[in-house]
C-alpha positions as CSV (number, residue, x, y, z in Angstrom):
1,M,105.1,78.3,90.9
2,I,105.7,79.3,94.5
3,L,106.9,76.4,96.7
4,S,106.2,76.4,100.3
5,K,108.9,75.9,103.0
6,W,108.9,73.1,105.6
7,V,107.9,74.4,109.1
8,S,109.2,72.7,112.2
9,V,106.3,71.6,114.7
10,E,108.5,73.1,117.5
11,L,108.0,76.6,115.8
12,N,104.5,76.4,114.6
13,L,101.5,74.2,113.9
14,P,98.9,74.5,111.2
15,E,95.4,75.7,111.7
16,I,93.2,73.1,113.4
17,E,91.7,70.5,111.0
18,T,93.5,72.1,107.9
19,P,95.0,69.3,105.8
20,V,98.9,69.8,105.3
21,L,101.7,67.7,104.0
22,A,103.6,66.3,107.1
23,C,106.9,64.6,107.5
24,V,106.6,61.7,109.9
25,R,109.6,59.7,111.5
26,G,109.6,56.1,110.0
27,I,107.8,57.0,106.7
28,D,110.0,57.9,103.8
29,H,107.4,60.3,102.0
30,P,105.2,63.1,103.2
31,V,101.7,62.3,104.1
32,V,98.5,64.5,104.4
33,L,97.5,65.0,108.0
34,E,95.8,67.6,110.1
35,V,96.0,68.8,113.7
36,R,92.9,68.2,115.8
37,V,91.9,69.1,119.3
38,E,90.5,66.6,121.8
39,H,88.0,68.2,124.2
40,C,88.0,66.5,127.4
41,N,85.2,65.8,129.7
42,P,86.7,65.2,133.4
43,M,83.4,63.7,134.4
44,I,84.1,60.7,131.9
45,E,87.8,60.8,131.2
46,G,90.7,60.5,133.5
47,Y,92.6,63.8,132.1
48,H,91.3,67.2,132.4
49,E,92.9,69.2,129.7
50,D,92.1,69.5,126.0
51,F,95.2,68.5,123.7
52,K,96.2,68.7,120.1
53,Y,97.3,65.6,118.1
54,W,98.1,64.7,114.4
55,D,95.6,62.6,112.7
56,D,94.9,61.2,109.2
57,P,91.9,63.1,107.7
58,I,90.9,59.9,105.8
59,N,91.4,57.3,108.3
60,D,90.1,58.9,111.4
61,G,91.7,57.7,114.7
62,Q,95.1,57.0,113.2
63,D,97.0,59.1,115.7
64,Y,100.8,60.0,114.8
65,G,101.7,61.3,118.3
66,D,105.1,62.7,118.3
67,T,106.3,61.4,115.0
68,V,105.5,64.4,113.0
69,Y,108.5,66.8,112.8
70,C,107.8,69.2,110.0
71,W,104.8,70.4,107.6
72,Q,103.9,72.5,105.0
73,P,100.6,73.8,103.4
74,L,99.0,71.7,100.4
75,P,99.8,73.1,97.1
76,Q,96.8,74.5,95.2
77,M,95.0,72.1,92.9
78,F,95.4,72.5,89.2
79,A,92.0,73.9,87.7
80,A,90.9,71.6,84.9
81,D,89.2,73.5,82.0
C-alpha cells in the first residue's frame, strides 16, 4: 500500500474540481474538499479577477476560505469482487 504525503497549500494546489483529503484549521479530522474557480463577470460583480477557493463537493457553497493548510489525493477505492 502506497501512502500519499501531505502537501502544503503554499507549495501546490490539487487540480481544479478534483476531490482530495484536506486538513482544515478548527476541524480535528481530514475532510473531502476540492478547489474550484469562480469566473467573474465585471458587468455584474464588483470584482474583476477570477479566483480559486476550497469547497465541499457535496455541500456546494460551503467555502473554507483560508482555513485549509494541507491536502493529499484520495486513496483508491477497494474493488469489491
